[in-house]
MARLOKE-952472 format. One record per residue (C-alpha): residue number from 1; residue in one letter; chain; x, y, z. Coordinates in nm, 2 decimals. Example, Ala and Ser with C-alpha at 12.3 -4.5 7.8 and 13.67 -1.06 7.14 Angstrom:
residues 2
+-----+---------+--------+--------+--------+--------+
| num | residuo | cadena |     c1 |     c2 |     c3 |
+-----+---------+--------+--------+--------+--------+
|   1 |       a |      A |   1.23 |  -0.45 |   0.78 |
|   2 |       s |      A |   1.37 |  -0.11 |   0.71 |
+-----+---------+--------+--------+--------+--------+
This chain:
residues 152
+-----+---------+--------+--------+--------+--------+
| num | residuo | cadena |     c1 |     c2 |     c3 |
+-----+---------+--------+--------+--------+--------+
|   1 |       m |      A |  17.21 |   4.38 |   7.21 |
|   2 |       n |      A |  17.13 |   4.01 |   7.21 |
|   3 |       d |      A |  16.96 |   3.87 |   7.52 |
|   4 |       a |      A |  17.06 |   3.51 |   7.61 |
|   5 |       r |      A |  16.70 |   3.43 |   7.72 |
|   6 |       i |      A |  16.58 |   3.51 |   7.37 |
|   7 |       i |      A |  16.87 |   3.33 |   7.18 |
|   8 |       y |      A |  16.86 |   3.01 |   7.40 |
|   9 |       g |      A |  16.50 |   3.03 |   7.51 |
|  10 |       d |      A |  16.41 |   2.70 |   7.35 |
|  11 |       i |      A |  16.67 |   2.50 |   7.54 |
|  12 |       i |      A |  16.74 |   2.70 |   7.86 |
|  13 |       d |      A |  16.47 |   2.53 |   8.07 |
|  14 |       l |      A |  16.53 |   2.17 |   7.95 |
|  15 |       p |      A |  16.63 |   1.91 |   8.22 |
|  16 |       h |      A |  17.00 |   1.83 |   8.25 |
|  17 |       h |      A |  17.09 |   1.51 |   8.05 |
|  18 |       q |      A |  17.19 |   1.20 |   8.26 |
|  19 |       s |      A |  17.34 |   0.92 |   8.06 |
|  20 |       q |      A |  17.18 |   0.58 |   8.10 |
|  21 |       v |      A |  17.50 |   0.40 |   7.99 |
|  22 |       h |      A |  17.78 |   0.59 |   8.18 |
|  23 |       p |      A |  17.78 |   0.63 |   8.56 |
|  24 |       h |      A |  17.78 |   0.99 |   8.70 |
|  25 |       m |      A |  18.13 |   1.12 |   8.75 |
|  26 |       s |      A |  18.22 |   1.25 |   9.10 |
|  27 |       l |      A |  18.33 |   1.61 |   9.14 |
|  28 |       y |      A |  18.68 |   1.48 |   9.24 |
|  29 |       d |      A |  18.72 |   1.28 |   8.92 |
|  30 |       r |      A |  18.59 |   1.58 |   8.71 |
|  31 |       a |      A |  18.85 |   1.80 |   8.88 |
|  32 |       a |      A |  19.13 |   1.55 |   8.80 |
|  33 |       q |      A |  19.06 |   1.59 |   8.43 |
|  34 |       f |      A |  19.17 |   1.95 |   8.45 |
|  35 |       a |      A |  19.47 |   1.91 |   8.69 |
|  36 |       p |      A |  19.81 |   2.02 |   8.56 |
|  37 |       f |      A |  20.03 |   1.75 |   8.40 |
|  38 |       a |      A |  20.40 |   1.72 |   8.37 |
|  39 |       a |      A |  20.48 |   1.84 |   8.03 |
|  40 |       l |      A |  20.85 |   1.80 |   8.09 |
|  41 |       t |      A |  20.89 |   1.45 |   8.23 |
|  42 |       g |      A |  21.20 |   1.41 |   8.44 |
|  43 |       y |      A |  21.25 |   1.78 |   8.49 |
|  44 |       d |      A |  21.17 |   1.76 |   8.86 |
|  45 |       d |      A |  21.42 |   1.47 |   8.90 |
|  46 |       m |      A |  21.68 |   1.67 |   8.71 |
|  47 |       i |      A |  21.63 |   1.97 |   8.94 |
|  48 |       s |      A |  21.65 |   1.75 |   9.25 |
|  49 |       e |      A |  21.97 |   1.58 |   9.13 |
|  50 |       e |      A |  22.13 |   1.91 |   9.06 |
|  51 |       a |      A |  22.04 |   2.04 |   9.41 |
|  52 |       r |      A |  22.18 |   1.73 |   9.58 |
|  53 |       e |      A |  22.50 |   1.81 |   9.75 |
|  54 |       t |      A |  22.81 |   1.59 |   9.77 |
|  55 |       g |      A |  23.11 |   1.62 |  10.00 |
|  56 |       l |      A |  23.47 |   1.65 |   9.91 |
|  57 |       k |      A |  23.73 |   1.39 |  10.00 |
|  58 |       l |      A |  23.92 |   1.49 |  10.31 |
|  59 |       a |      A |  24.29 |   1.46 |  10.35 |
|  60 |       q |      A |  24.40 |   1.14 |  10.52 |
|  61 |       n |      A |  24.65 |   1.12 |  10.81 |
|  62 |       l |      A |  24.87 |   0.88 |  10.62 |
|  63 |       k |      A |  25.12 |   0.83 |  10.90 |
|  64 |       r |      A |  24.85 |   0.71 |  11.14 |
|  65 |       l |      A |  24.67 |   0.50 |  10.87 |
|  66 |       n |      A |  25.00 |   0.33 |  10.78 |
|  67 |       a |      A |  25.06 |   0.25 |  11.15 |
|  68 |       k |      A |  24.71 |   0.10 |  11.19 |
|  69 |       i |      A |  24.75 |  -0.10 |  10.87 |
|  70 |       s |      A |  25.08 |  -0.23 |  10.99 |
|  71 |       v |      A |  24.92 |  -0.35 |  11.32 |
|  72 |       i |      A |  24.65 |  -0.52 |  11.12 |
|  73 |       s |      A |  24.90 |  -0.68 |  10.89 |
|  74 |       d |      A |  25.09 |  -0.82 |  11.19 |
|  75 |       m |      A |  24.77 |  -0.96 |  11.34 |
|  76 |       l |      A |  24.68 |  -1.13 |  11.01 |
|  77 |       e |      A |  25.03 |  -1.29 |  11.00 |
|  78 |       a |      A |  24.96 |  -1.42 |  11.36 |
|  79 |       g |      A |  24.64 |  -1.58 |  11.23 |
|  80 |       e |      A |  24.41 |  -1.32 |  11.39 |
|  81 |       h |      A |  24.13 |  -1.14 |  11.20 |
|  82 |       p |      A |  24.05 |  -0.82 |  11.39 |
|  83 |       a |      A |  23.69 |  -0.68 |  11.39 |
|  84 |       l |      A |  23.71 |  -0.31 |  11.30 |
|  85 |       s |      A |  23.52 |  -0.01 |  11.18 |
|  86 |       f |      A |  23.62 |   0.19 |  10.88 |
|  87 |       t |      A |  23.53 |   0.54 |  10.78 |
|  88 |       v |      A |  23.53 |   0.51 |  10.40 |
|  89 |       f |      A |  23.48 |   0.77 |  10.12 |
|  90 |       v |      A |  23.23 |   0.65 |   9.87 |
|  91 |       p |      A |  23.25 |   0.85 |   9.54 |
|  92 |       d |      A |  22.92 |   0.97 |   9.39 |
|  93 |       e |      A |  22.81 |   0.78 |   9.08 |
|  94 |       k |      A |  22.66 |   1.08 |   8.91 |
|  95 |       k |      A |  22.87 |   1.38 |   8.99 |
|  96 |       s |      A |  23.20 |   1.49 |   9.15 |
|  97 |       g |      A |  23.24 |   1.44 |   9.53 |
|  98 |       g |      A |  23.08 |   1.17 |   9.74 |
|  99 |       s |      A |  23.01 |   1.09 |  10.10 |
| 100 |       y |      A |  23.16 |   0.91 |  10.40 |
| 101 |       t |      A |  23.01 |   0.60 |  10.54 |
| 102 |       e |      A |  23.10 |   0.36 |  10.82 |
| 103 |       i |      A |  23.16 |   0.00 |  10.75 |
| 104 |       k |      A |  23.22 |  -0.27 |  11.01 |
| 105 |       g |      A |  23.37 |  -0.61 |  10.95 |
| 106 |       s |      A |  23.65 |  -0.85 |  11.02 |
| 107 |       v |      A |  23.96 |  -0.82 |  10.81 |
| 108 |       k |      A |  24.03 |  -1.13 |  10.60 |
| 109 |       r |      A |  24.34 |  -1.02 |  10.43 |
| 110 |       i |      A |  24.53 |  -0.72 |  10.28 |
| 111 |       d |      A |  24.57 |  -0.74 |   9.90 |
| 112 |       p |      A |  24.89 |  -0.55 |   9.80 |
| 113 |       i |      A |  24.81 |  -0.59 |   9.42 |
| 114 |       s |      A |  24.48 |  -0.39 |   9.44 |
| 115 |       d |      A |  24.59 |  -0.19 |   9.75 |
| 116 |       s |      A |  24.27 |  -0.31 |   9.93 |
| 117 |       l |      A |  24.16 |  -0.44 |  10.26 |
| 118 |       i |      A |  23.94 |  -0.75 |  10.21 |
| 119 |       l |      A |  23.67 |  -0.81 |  10.47 |
| 120 |       f |      A |  23.50 |  -1.14 |  10.54 |
| 121 |       s |      A |  23.16 |  -1.20 |  10.38 |
| 122 |       e |      A |  22.85 |  -1.27 |  10.59 |
| 123 |       n |      A |  22.92 |  -1.64 |  10.59 |
| 124 |       e |      A |  23.28 |  -1.58 |  10.69 |
| 125 |       k |      A |  23.41 |  -1.82 |  10.43 |
| 126 |       s |      A |  23.45 |  -1.61 |  10.11 |
| 127 |       d |      A |  23.57 |  -1.26 |  10.04 |
| 128 |       g |      A |  23.33 |  -0.98 |  10.14 |
| 129 |       l |      A |  23.37 |  -0.61 |  10.08 |
| 130 |       s |      A |  23.69 |  -0.48 |   9.93 |
| 131 |       l |      A |  23.80 |  -0.14 |  10.07 |
| 132 |       k |      A |  24.05 |   0.06 |   9.87 |
| 133 |       l |      A |  24.32 |   0.19 |  10.09 |
| 134 |       e |      A |  24.31 |   0.53 |   9.92 |
| 135 |       d |      A |  23.94 |   0.56 |  10.02 |
| 136 |       i |      A |  23.98 |   0.47 |  10.39 |
| 137 |       h |      A |  23.97 |   0.78 |  10.60 |
| 138 |       d |      A |  24.02 |   0.62 |  10.94 |
| 139 |       i |      A |  24.01 |   0.28 |  11.11 |
| 140 |       y |      A |  23.86 |   0.22 |  11.46 |
| 141 |       g |      A |  23.87 |  -0.07 |  11.70 |
| 142 |       e |      A |  24.02 |  -0.19 |  12.02 |
| 143 |       t |      A |  24.33 |  -0.32 |  11.85 |
| 144 |       v |      A |  24.43 |   0.01 |  11.68 |
| 145 |       d |      A |  24.27 |   0.29 |  11.88 |
| 146 |       y |      A |  24.58 |   0.33 |  12.10 |
| 147 |       l |      A |  24.76 |   0.47 |  11.79 |
| 148 |       d |      A |  24.53 |   0.77 |  11.78 |
| 149 |       d |      A |  24.70 |   0.91 |  12.09 |
| 150 |       q |      A |  25.05 |   0.82 |  11.99 |
| 151 |       i |      A |  25.06 |   0.94 |  11.63 |
| 152 |       l |      A |  24.92 |   1.28 |  11.54 |
+-----+---------+--------+--------+--------+--------+
C-alpha cells in the first residue's frame, strides 16, 4: 500500500501559498462559488404562475343592476354625476378566470355603443375609466342603495 507521507513527502510541509497580486477571498465568497445555480431559468416563475389561483365570474343580478343603471341614467339626464362604488370583474391576462375589484368614481356618461359606464378622470374634465356593463357585478352609493332592499 502507498503511504501519502512517502508519496507527497517533498511538498506536504511547505507553507500555504498566498498570492501577492490577488486579495485573500473570504469564506463567504468561496462558499458562493459552489452554491447551486438555476439551470432552468424561469422555471420557478412558471411554477408560481401555475399555482396562482383565479376566481370565476359570478352571475349578476341583472334586474337590480338594470334598475340601478336606470337611476344613474335619469340622474345624468338631470345634469347630476353621482359618485359611486363599483364591484367589477377583471379578467386575468394570462389564464382563465379573474378577480373582483372595487372602483370608485363619479359617472360622466353611459356609452350605449360600447355598453360601458364612463367615469370622470382625475382632473374631472376628460374621460376616465370605462367599465363594461357586463363586467359590473354591483353598484353601491347613496343614490342607488335603496334598490337593494326593493329588488331581489
